[in-house]
C-alpha positions in Angstrom: -27.4 -19.9 1.7 -25.5 -20.2 4.7 -23.3 -17.1 5.3 -20.8 -18.6 7.9 -20.1 -21.4 5.1 -19.7 -18.9 2.8 -17.2 -17.2 4.5 -15.1 -20.1 5.4 -15.1 -21.3 2.0 -13.2 -18.2 1.5 -10.1 -18.7 4.2 -7.6 -20.9 4.0 -6.7 -23.9 6.7 -3.7 -22.5 7.8 -5.3 -19.0 8.8 -8.3 -21.0 10.5 -5.6 -22.6 12.6 -4.1 -19.8 13.4 -7.2 -18.2 14.4 -8.1 -21.1 16.5 -4.9 -20.9 18.3 -5.7 -17.6 19.4 -8.8 -18.4 20.6 -7.4 -21.7 22.6 -9.8 -23.9 20.5 -8.2 -27.1 19.7 -9.9 -27.7 15.7 -6.6 -29.1 13.8 -7.6 -32.5 12.4 -4.6 -33.9 12.7 -3.5 -36.9 10.1 -6.7 -35.9 8.1 -5.7 -35.4 4.2 -7.0 -34.9 1.1 -6.5 -37.6 -1.7 -5.3 -35.0 -4.0 -4.3 -31.5 -3.1 -6.4 -30.4 -5.4 -9.4 -31.5 -3.3 -11.4 -28.5 -1.0 -14.4 -28.4 0.8 -16.6 -26.2 3.2 -19.7 -27.2 5.0 -21.5 -28.2 8.0 -21.1 -31.5 9.7 -23.1 -34.8 9.4 -21.7 -37.4 12.3 -21.4 -40.9 12.0 -19.9 -43.3 14.7 -18.7 -46.2 13.8 -17.2 -49.7 16.3 -16.5 -52.8 15.8 -19.0 -55.6 14.4 -21.2 -57.5 16.7 -22.7 -60.4 16.0 -24.4 -60.9 14.1 -22.9 -57.9 12.1 -24.5 -54.2 11.6 -24.4 -52.1 8.4 -21.4 -50.1 7.4 -23.6 -47.5 6.4 -27.4 -46.8 4.9 -27.3 -43.0 6.1 -26.7 -41.5 3.2 -29.9 -40.3 1.9 -30.4 -38.7 5.2 -27.5 -36.1 5.0 -29.0 -32.6 3.7 -27.5 -31.3 0.6 -24.1 -29.3 1.0 -23.7 -31.2 4.1 -19.8 -32.9 5.0 -20.2 -36.6 5.8 -17.7 -36.8 8.8 -16.9 -40.7 9.7 -15.5 -41.5 13.2 -13.6 -45.1 12.4 -11.6 -44.6 15.5 -8.5 -44.2 13.3 -8.8 -47.5 12.0 -6.1 -48.2 8.6 -7.0 -51.6 8.2 -10.7 -51.4 6.5 -12.8 -48.8 5.2 -16.1 -47.2 5.4 -16.2 -45.0 1.9 -16.1 -46.9 -1.6 -16.7 -45.8 -5.0 -21.0 -46.0 -4.8 -21.3 -43.7 -1.8 -19.0 -41.4 -3.6 -21.1 -41.3 -6.7 -24.5 -41.1 -4.8 -22.8 -38.5 -2.3 -21.3 -36.5 -5.5 -24.9 -36.8 -7.7 -27.0 -35.4 -4.3 -24.8 -32.4 -3.9 -23.0 -33.2 -0.7 -20.1 -31.0 0.4 -17.6 -33.7 0.6 -16.8 -36.7 2.9 -14.2 -36.8 6.4 -12.8 -40.0 7.5 -10.8 -40.7 11.1 -10.0 -44.1 8.8 -9.8 -44.8 5.4 -11.5 -44.7 2.0 -11.3 -46.8 -1.1 -11.7 -46.6 -4.7 -10.0 -43.6 -4.7 -10.0 -42.9 -8.6 -13.7 -41.8 -8.9 -13.6 -39.2 -6.3 -10.6 -37.8 -8.1 -12.7 -38.6 -11.2 -15.7 -36.7 -9.7 -13.8 -33.9 -8.1 -15.8 -35.1 -5.1 -13.8 -34.0 -1.8 -12.8 -36.8 0.8 -10.3 -36.2 3.2 -8.9 -39.3 5.8 -6.1 -40.9 7.4 -5.3 -43.0 3.9 -6.8 -45.1 1.2 -6.5 -49.1 1.2 -8.9 -51.6 -0.6 -10.4 -54.2 2.6 -13.8 -53.5 3.4 -14.9 -52.6 6.7 -18.2 -55.1 6.1 -18.4 -57.4 9.0 -15.4 -55.6 10.4 -17.2 -52.5 11.7 -20.9 -51.1 12.2 -22.8 -47.8 12.5 -23.2 -47.3 16.2 -24.8 -43.6 16.3 -25.9 -41.0 14.0 -25.6 -37.5 14.5 -22.8 -37.5 17.7 -20.1 -35.4 18.6 -16.9 -37.7 17.0 -13.4 -37.6 17.5 -11.6 -36.8 13.6 -7.5 -36.1 14.5 -7.8 -35.3 18.0 -10.3 -32.8 17.5 -14.4 -33.1 18.3 -17.1 -32.4 15.9 -20.3 -32.1 16.7 -23.3 -32.6 14.4 -23.5 -28.8 12.4 -20.2 -27.9 13.6 -18.0 -25.5 10.4 -15.5 -27.8 8.7 -13.1 -26.7 5.9 -10.1 -28.6 4.1 -7.9 -28.0 1.4 -4.4 -29.1 0.5 -2.8 -28.3 3.7 -5.9 -30.6 5.5 -8.7 -30.0 7.6 -10.2 -27.8 10.5 -13.3 -27.6 12.1 -14.9 -24.7 14.1 -17.6 -25.6 16.9 -20.8 -23.6 16.2 -20.4 -22.1 19.8 -17.2 -20.0 18.6 -17.6 -19.8 14.9 -18.2 -16.0 15.0 -15.5 -15.5 16.9 -13.0 -17.6 14.9 -14.1 -16.6 11.4 -13.8 -12.9 12.6 -10.2 -13.6 14.2 -9.3 -15.7 10.7 -10.6 -13.0 8.4 -8.8 -10.2 10.2 -5.3 -12.4 10.3 -6.0 -12.6 6.3 -6.3 -9.4 6.1 -2.8 -7.9 7.9 -0.7 -11.0 6.0 -2.7 -9.2 3.0 -1.3 -6.0 3.6 2.3 -7.0 4.7 2.3 -8.5 1.1 1.4 -5.6 -0.4 4.1 -3.7 1.6 7.0 -6.2 0.8 6.2 -6.0 -2.7 6.1 -1.9 -2.9 9.8 -2.2 -1.3 9.4 -2.5 2.3 11.6 -5.2 4.0 10.1 -8.2 5.3 11.3 -7.9 8.8 10.0 -4.5 8.8 6.7 -5.0 7.6 6.2 -8.0 9.6 6.9 -6.1 12.6 4.9 -3.2 11.4 1.5 -5.0 11.3 2.2 -7.5 14.2 2.9 -10.9 12.2 4.5 -12.3 14.8 1.7 -12.3 17.2 -1.2 -13.0 14.9 -1.9 -16.6 16.5 -1.2 -15.3 20.0 -3.6 -16.3 22.4 -5.4 -13.7 23.9 -5.2 -12.9 27.2 
């Protein structure tokens, strides 16, 4: 098992966001949301870059059989909301193959099936119009842009009801260490407040207001 995937799966995106801020890393994927707040994902990125369709058009995506089990499919469709790059056939196969989820800077369709199967899809929205003859795959396993954040192949991804974050491989140990420290401090604040301490005093005692402050 990938120990850092296991570590990040125990952390929420809010805590990871604070850790990214502390380290000066832009890993919060703006506008990328789960199709239902029940969805959670954690895994490493398998990236796909889309572009406008050529003439004759290329394929929207015959890559799914190449994605390793547990990896998260990351689709950069340039934030387009006029056509989809993910639907029910892909959801069914991805779920059957044990993939970690799908992330789209763009939209998906057939959301009822991903909800039925519990297969996590994070995107800008959903709408029914196909991407066939409108967009095509330009490259796979290259750096892509998801919600104004760079995602490279193998980067760690974590998604929950609050959205999606990416943790670059080069910084994952530092980000996970910082996030675990932040989670521990927040737990101590809760325990102190439950024990009768004033919240403002607990926050002051444990340094709450500087948890996410960038370290010099």
